[in-house]
C-alpha positions, 0 to 999 in steps of 0.5 A: 523667782530664779526658776525658768519659764518651764516652771511657770508653764507647769504651775499654770498647767496644773489647775487645768489638769486637776479640773480635768481629773476631777470634773465632779468637784465644784472647783474652778481652776483657780481653786486648785492654786488657792488650795496649794498656795494656802497649804504651802504658806500656812495661811491665806496666801495673799496675806503672806506674799504679793500677787501674782503668786508665781512671781513672788514665791521663793524657789522652795515654795514654788517646788512645794506648790508643784509637789502638792499638785502632783499629790492632788492628782493621785490622792483626792483625799489629800486634796480635800483635806488641804481644801478644808485647811485652806477654808479654815485659814480663810475663816481665821483671817476673816475673824481677825479682820472683823475683830480689828474692825470693831 
């Protein structure tokens, strides 16, 4: 990731801001990261890139994640739509794993 440390600090700071913005939601700080990462990568994020995500995102992916954080701050409906999409990605992944385990 060729972006500087300010992007990393911004990336790490958004979950706290979102948790403060939506105290009524049952999300831990990392849930906001999961939602934005899964949405950006179109799948359960850690099946697409290695952990930690911030070190393995492309510049374009990082900018997309940060853009989603900004959207979520202003639009709780979009946050919830992306949350549901993230859960769907994860359920699909579990079904695939079960299928291969049989």
